[in-house]
N, C-alpha and C positions, 0 to 999 in steps of 0.2 A: 773686277771692281766691286767693291762693297756697294751696298745698295744705300748707304747713308755717305759715300764718299765725296760728292759734290756739296753736301749740306754742310757735313764738318770741316772741309778744307775748300770753301769756296774761292773762286777769283772774281766772281760778281755776285752782290748782295742787293736784294730789293726789300724797302722798308716801308711799312703801310702804317698810318695813324697819325696822331697829335703828337702831344707832349711826350711820351713815353719814346716816341718814333722818333723825335730829335735827339734824344739822349742815345738811342742807339748808333745814329749816324756820327753824333759828336764823340763818341766811345770809340769807335773802330779808327777814326781820324786822329784822334789822340793817341791811340796805340801804334799809328803809322802804318795802318794796313794798305798795301799795295794795290790791291784791287779796286774793280769801280763799285761806287755805291749809287745805287740810283731809288733817291725817295719817290715815293707815290703820294699824292694830294689831291683832292679835287680843286682846289682854289690856291694854294701856294706856289710862288714860282721857283722859290727854292727854299731848300732847309739847310742849315750849318754852312752855307756857301756852294750847295750841290745842286744842280738844275734837278726839278722835279718832273714827274709824268703825271699824267691825269689817271691813267688806268694800266692795268696788265697788259693790255692789248698794245698801249703806245711804249712799251718797254724796248729798247733797242735788240734784244735777245732775251731767250728765257733765262731767268737768273739761276744760278747754281744754288743760290738760297734764299729764304724769304722771312723777315722777321714781321708778324702780323700782329698789330696793336689797336685794332678797330673792335666794335661791339660783337658779342656771341654772333648776332644774325648776320652782321656784314663779313664776320670772319668766312663763313660757310662759302660766301659767293665769292671772295677773293681766292680761297683754298681752289675752288673750282675751277676759275678762271686760270690760275697758275698750273694746275693739272693738266689743262688742256692745252697750255704751252708747253708742256714738258719741262718744268722747272726741276731743280735737283732736289727740293725739299723746302718746308717751312716750320716755323715756331710760331705755335699759335699761342698768344699770351692771354687772351681773354677768358674769364672766368664764366661760372653760369651754367655750365654743363653737368655731367653725371655726378660730380662733386658736390653740386648743389643739392642732391637728395630730393629732387621734384621730378615730375612727368616731363615737364618741358626740356629739363636740363638732359635727360635720357634720350629723349627723341632728336634734340639738337646735335648730341653727341654722335648717335647714329647717323645723321644727316652729314656731320662735318666728315665721317670717316669715307661714307659713300661719296663725297665730293672729291676727296684726296685721290680716289682709285689708286693708282700705283704709285703715287707720288709719297715719298715720307713725310708725314708730320708728326712734330715732338709737340708734347702738351695734348689738349689746350691747359690751360691754368699753370704756365710756368713761365719763368722768365727767359728760357732760352739756353744758350751756349756761349762761352768765352774761350776762343781758340787764342791762347798766349803764344803758341809757335809762328803763327802766321799774323797776329793782331787783328783777327777777324771776330769782331765782337757783335753777337745777337743779344745785346744785354740792356734793359732799359733804365738801369740803376748805376749808381757808383760802385766800385770794387776796390781794394785793395791790392792787387796783383801787378805784376810786372809782366813784361814781354820776355819770351825767351831771347837769349845771346843766339846771334848766328851759330849754328852749329851745336847748339844747347839741349838739353835733355830735361826732362821733369815727369811728373806723375800727372795722371789723369783721376778725376772725381767726378762721380755721378752721384746726385741726390734727389730724393724725392721731396725735398723743401726747398724752396728757393731762399727763404729766409736763413736756413742753416747754409747755403751755398756760399752768401754774402758773406757771411760771418767766418766761413773758412777762408775766404779771399783776404781777411784783415788780419790773417795770422803774422806773427813776427818771430817765427821759429826757424826760418831759414829752408822751408820747404818748396822746392823749385816746381811750379804747376804748370803742365803744358796745356792741359785743356781742363775746363770746368763746365759741368753741364746738368740740366735740371730735367728731371723726367715727367712731372705733372700728372695729368690723368692716365697717362698711357694709352690712349683713345687707340691709336694704332700702332705705334712703335715702342715697345717694352724696354726696360733697362738693360734685358740682355742682350738685344740687339744693337743698343746705344754702345753698349760696353765693347761689345764685340768689334764694332768700327774703330772705336777710339783706342784698344789695345794694340792694334795691327798697325799703328803708326810707330815708324822707326824712332821718332822722338820720346815715346812714351816708354818709362821704364817700370811702372807699376800701377796698378788700377785701385783705386778706393770706392767704394761703394757704401751709400746710405740707404738701407733698404726696409721699407714699411711691408711690402707684398711681394712674392715671387711672381715674375709676370709669366713665366713658362719654365717649367722644369727641364724640359729639352733644352731650350735657350740656354739655360745656365751650364747644363752638360756640355754644350757645344763651346761657350765660352771658357768652362775650365779646362776643356782639351787643348784649345787653342793658345790658353796662358800658358800651360805646360810645354807646348811645342815652340813656342816663342820665348820660353824662359823669362816670363813677366809676371810676378806675383801679383795675387789679388787679396786684399784684405776687405773685410765687411762689417759695416755696423748694424747689425739686425734690431731692430725695434718691436716691442709687442711682447713683453715678458710678463705682462700683468695676470692675477689670477681671472681676470673678467673674460681673458682671451682663451681660457680653456674649455672643451667641452664637456659639458655635463654628461656622463654614464654611469654604468650601475657599477663597475669593476675597479678595483685596485690599480689596474694599469692606467685608466684614464685619467687618475689623478697624479699618478706620477709622469705621463706621457706628455701632455699638453701640446699644442701647436706650437710654442716656441722650442721645445726641447726637439720636436721634428725639424725645425729649422735648423737649429744647430747640427743635427745630424747630418743633415743635408749638405751643408757648407762643409763639414769636417770630411763627409764622402768625396767632396768635388776637390779638396787640398786648399780650400779658401780659409783663411785666418779669420777667427771671428774677434772683435773688440767690443767694449761697452759704451765707448764716450768719444766725444769728438777729439778731444787731446789725445787718448790713446790711438784713435785712426791717424792724424797727423803725424805722431812720432813713428808709429809702425811704417808708415808709407815712407817716411824720411830714411828710415834705418835701412829699407828695402830698396830705396832709391840709390844708397851709398853702396851697399854690400850685397844686395839680392837674397836670396834664402841661404841660411846658414847651412854649413856642412854637417854640423852637428849640435850639441847640446851643452857644451863645455865653456864655461866662462871664466874670465879673470876680472879680478876688479882690485885698483889702486886707489889710495888716498892719503894724505898726510895726516888722518885723523883716525883714532881708534874708534868714535863714536860713528863716523861715516861708514867704517868698515863693519861695524855691527849692523847698522841699518843695512848696509848692501846684503849681509850676510841674510838676515831676516826676510828680507824683500823677497826670495826664491822660495820660501817655506812652502812645499805642494805645488811647485811648478815643475814643467818639464824641463827647463834651462836649470843648472847648478853650478855652483862653484866647488871643483873638485879638489881633493886634498893634494898638497904639491907632494912630489916624489922626495925622496930623502935626497937623490942628487940634485933635484932641482931646488931644494930648500937650501941645500950647501952652497950650490951658485950663488942664490941670493945672499945668503950670510955673509959670504964673502966680500961682498958689496956695501953692505949695511952695518955691519959691525955686530959686535956681542950685545948692546943694549936694545935692538930691535927684535920683538917676536915675529917670525916669519912665518905667514900663512896665506891662504886665498879666502876670502879678499884679505889683501894686504894694507897695513897701515905702515907706510916707509917713513914716517914721522918726520920732525921739521929739521932732523940733522942735516938733511941734505935739500931743504926747500928751496933754497937759493943758488943751488950749485948746480949749474946746468950739466956739465958733463958727469956728475955722480949720478944726476938723475936720471940722464939717457943711459946710463952704464946700468941702472937699476931697472929701469923700465924694460930695455932690451932684454935684461936676463929674465924678467917675468913673461914676458909675451912670447919668447923664443921656445915655449914649451908647447906650440900648437895648439893653444885655446881657439875655440871658433869664433869668440868675440871678446875682444878685450877692453875694459872699461875704465877710464879714469875719471873720479869724482872731482870736480872742479867748478866751483862757484865764483863768480867774478863779483867783484865790488861796484857798488852803485857809482855811476860817474857824477851825479851831481852833487854828491857830499864827500866821495873818497878818490884815493888816487888808485893807481893799478895794484900797488902793493906787492909787485912781484908775481902776479897771478898768471901772466902770460908765459913765465919761464917754464913751470912743468908743462905747459901745452907744446913749448919748441920742443922739450925733450921726449914727449909722447910722439910726435910727428916723426923725430928721427928713429926712434924706437921701432915704430912701425914701418917705416920705410926701409929700415936696414934688414928686418925680418921678413916682410912682405905680409904682416900679420894684419888682421881687419880689427878697427878700432872705433870707440865711441867717446865722447867726452859727455859726462852726466852731470847736470847742474841738479842740486837736491830741490830748488825752487825755481819754478819758470821764468820768473822775473830775473833771477841771477845770471843769466845769458844775455847778452847784449846781442841784438839781431844781426849786426854786421859781423861779428865774430862767427855767428851761426852760418851766415851765408858763405864766409871763408872757409869756414870747417867742411861743408857739404861739398863745395866746390874742390877743396883739395882732397877728398876721398876719406874724410871721417864724419862721423853722424853726428851730430850735436843733439844730444837728448835732453828734454826739458822734463824734471821730476825724475826721483828714482822709480816709484811704482809705475810710471808710463815708459820709463826705459826698459823694465823687465818685461812689461807687457810687450814691447815692439821686439825684443829678443825672443820672447815665447812666440809670438807670431812668425819672426823668421825661421825658428828652428822648425817649428811645426810645418812651415811651407817645404822647407828643405826635406823633412822626413817623409813628408808625403809624396813628393816628387820622387822620390827614390824608390818607393814602391808603386806597383803595376796599378794603371788607373782603374777605378771601380766600373763595375758595368752598369749601363743605364739602370735607372730604377723602373720599376713596373708601374709607371705613372698612369698608364691606361686603365688601370685597375682601381684609379682613386673613384672617379665618379662621384654622384651624390646618393647617399643612402634615399631609398624610397619605400613606401609602404611602412607597416608597422614593423617593429621589432620585436622578436620573439626569443625569451630566453630558454634554451631546453634544459632539462634538468642532467644532473651528473651522470646517470646511468645512460641515456642517450647520446650524451656528449662523449663518454667514453668508448660507446660502441662504435663511433665514427673515428675515433683516434684508433682503436684496435684493428679497423678495417683497413687504414692507412699504414699498419706496421709499427705503431709505435709503442715503446714499453709502459704498459697499463697494467697494474697488480691484478690478478683475477678476481672477479667480484659478480655479484648478481642482485637482480632486482626482487624485493620481496614486498609483501604486504600485510604480514602480521609476526607476532612473535614467534610463532611456532615454526613459519616458514625462514625466520632469519636464523633460529637454533640450526635448523636442517642445513641450510645452506652454509652455515660456519662450520659445521662438521664436516662438510664437503670439502669447503676449502682449506681447513687445517687451521687451528689455533697457533697464534693469537689473531684476531681479526681486528679490523674496523667497523663501525656501524654509523649511519648518517641518514639524517632526513634529508629527502629528495625536495626540490622545489625550493630551497634556501639559497639565497645570495651568498651571505657571509654567515656561514654556519656557527663559527667560534661566538660570534658575537650575540647568539641566542642560544647557545648551547645545545647546538644541533649536530653535535658529533661526539662519539665515544671511541676511545681508542685502547689498543692492547687489552682486548677482552679475552680472555685465557679459557673460559668455559661455557658450558650450555646455560648455566643459572645466570653469569653475568651478562649475558647475549640476551636472555629472556627479558631480565630487567631493565637492560637498556633499550631494548625495545618498546615496552610498554611505557617508557618513559618520552621517548620520541615519536611515536604514532602520530599525537596531535599536532607536530609542528608543521608538517609540510603536506607532499602529496603521496607519500610513501617511503619505503626504506632502502637503503642500500647497504649490502654487507660486502666486505672486501678483504683480501689477505693484506696482515699488516707488513708493511715494508721493514727489512732488518736491516740494522748495521748501517742505518744512516749517518752519515758524516757531515752532511749541511743541506740547506734547504735554499733553493731557489725561486724567484718568480719568474716565469718566461711569459709576458702578455703580448698581445698585438691588438692595435685598434685601426681602424680605418681612417687615414687622414685625407681630408677633401682635396689637398695639394699633391700629396707626396704618395697616396695609395698605403700600403700596410706597412705600420711602423711598430717595429719591436721594443718592448722594454724589458732587458733584462738586469737582474738584481737579487739582492738578500731575499729570500722570501719568508713565508710563515706569518704570522698575526700581527708582527710590528714591522710590516713593510713600509707603511706610509710614514711612520714614526721614524725609520731610520733612514729614510731617504737614500739607500745605497744602491744606485741603480745607473744603467746606461742606455742611453737610445739610439737604435739602429733602425735604417730604413733596408727593406727589401730590394732585390736579394742582398744575401749575405755569403760569405765563404767561410770556411774552416777558421781561417786565419783571423776574420774579424769577430768572430764569436771567442776565440782563445783571447785575442787583446782586450776585448771588453770584458771577460773574466778577470784577466791580470789588473784591470783597472778598478776593481771592487774592492771594498774595506774587507769583504768576506774571503778574498783570495788566499790569505795565508791560512785560514781554517781548512781550504780545500787542498793546502799542501802540508797538512798534519801539523798544525800549530802546537807548540809545546808538547810535543808528544803523543797528540790525538792521532787517530787512525788517518791515512793519508787517502784523500777521495777519489774516485774514479773519473777523474777529470775529462778522460777520451770519451767515456759513456754520456758522460753530460752533455758534451759537445756534440756528438752523435743525435742525441736524443733532441737538442736545441736545433740543428738543423733538419732533422726530420719533422719537427712541428713546424718549422718555418715553410718547408715545402708544402706541408699540408695546408698552412694559410694561403700560401700563394696559388693551390691547384683549385682552391675553394673561394677565391677572392671575391667572387661575385656574388656571394651569399653571406660572407662572415663580415660581420661588423665588428665584434670583438671575442677574443680568446685568451683568456687567462687559465695557466697552469700554476697554481700556487698550493701546495708546493710541487717543485720538482725536487724528489729527495735522491741526493748525491749518495750512494753508498760507498764503503769502504773499496778501495782498490781491487779490481778483479769482481764487484758485485753490482755493478750497472749503477743505472739513474732510473727512477721510476716516476710516472706522473701519478701523482696522490690525490689530486684534485684538479677539475677542470670545469669552468664556468664557459659556456659559449653561447653568444649571442647572434642569431641570424636574421638578416635583413635584405630585401630587395636591392639590387643596383640599378640607379637610374642614371644613363650617361646625359651629358648636355649641359 
């Protein structure tokens, strides 16, 4: 039994408090809760027609769940008494704990957790839980949800905002909800543990999360593993993209990475789809409830308007999902049903010639969806009922339903505007196995989420991340110079061009002659050399080296001369920062002096595999250049991957010391000539756990 089992699916509920507690009792009665409700009040004899009890000690038994709506000081005493009676768990409604950002709040929250001992508590500072499957509501406000039908199923949603939770219950989009839960302060029970308890319920088909912060890396990894095992997809809306959330550090890597990109990389690693808004979250959950993860990313679209077909075509630009071209055979098959005046394509404008002919539409739709697309979309907006008649808009729906049924294909109705799909139609469609999707962009986001999860689940599960290496930076950060950084990389067996530290122009000339021309000369102790002219490249003789050395001597702490890398085909940035939640985070992207301007990068969390690196490189805009774009030399991609894996291993082995490491550029040479670390910035700092 999961630790939260009694709390999530209670047979008895105790309710403490005044006005809000009355609402909790009334809501459960209204929803038809079959279990016992025990109000607790020091003076009242009954609440909403239910007998009251004076204290926890007077209750008939230890309740499975309790909703506590008294002030923060009294809450601690109630929790302590419930824990002593071995209650199943409690929702703590009161605020004024750690979220209040005051000394008393911190102390009281610690006391609350101590009072609970082993008993689970949700919150404090949260509304609680709505169990629409059993009619058990520990919820002090109105809501817009309905109870699940006997034997029915729905999604579970957890938010870190009670206000957002209420808004979600008011949706008119046909999304069946089995559970809705708010997390509050997560003083003792984190969001990942709540989610693990909910997703195991047989009546839950998919899970939606609104995340402000991750409570536990390990907890989310366990949740994602369970979701795969149970075949129940997860969609998350993670907030916190603002520039203010980024950590100020010295490298380009830090400006590219940021905590939000690390969060996105973590969710992707787990196979959890990420969306950006509440409507997108609802639509993605709705599609996943109906279809589950998609087996691929091939979509079809049909509408009776060329304008709608164009909108649909444009909507997938840059997406993983796409509308593949029809084969000649498939096109002829459709053409035979639509006639010579209709241009056959995907997305398909089937035109108005057959708009009121159900048999003809059924034949056309059946021909279209029979090609094995992973999801078939029909664009259909319904007239507003207060001013218009149906206008025959239900006829295409009937034809689409018949086509899907006869072929066994997956389908969704897409309304171009959310208000153009009546709620009762959406509910009927969902119950009939067709997803009603509100809004074109939201529909494509939903398809993208379902296709991503399907793709992620077909791959092996990622290794647990090295979260124990996250810690908290301690002591002063020290930026070591390029010469020392490269010595460390050379000792690790990484590909670094031969170089030498020198202190004057004569030594630079001698070192250059020993290395062989051409060489590069750099001023040491300068973080961004190109910005202050602290580097000279392609020096081909002693005179040019001497002149360059005299120019650079005053810029830093010394000089570094290095053999030039030849036959470079492309430049990459390979950077690492230490994230306080996820440990070592890698940024891989287009390198060079324009790295921040181009913003062509991918964020990964260690450990990484060869497949991870190869997939990341393929996702860069730079990738065609690595493949020999327009007759250029093809780059040594295999050597680049080897180098990146080696750099990542170096970071993991020295995770307790490295705050940042930036290789910019990693010069990828033509095929067979390797990849070389041309510049390295290394920032060290102590690690302080806790």
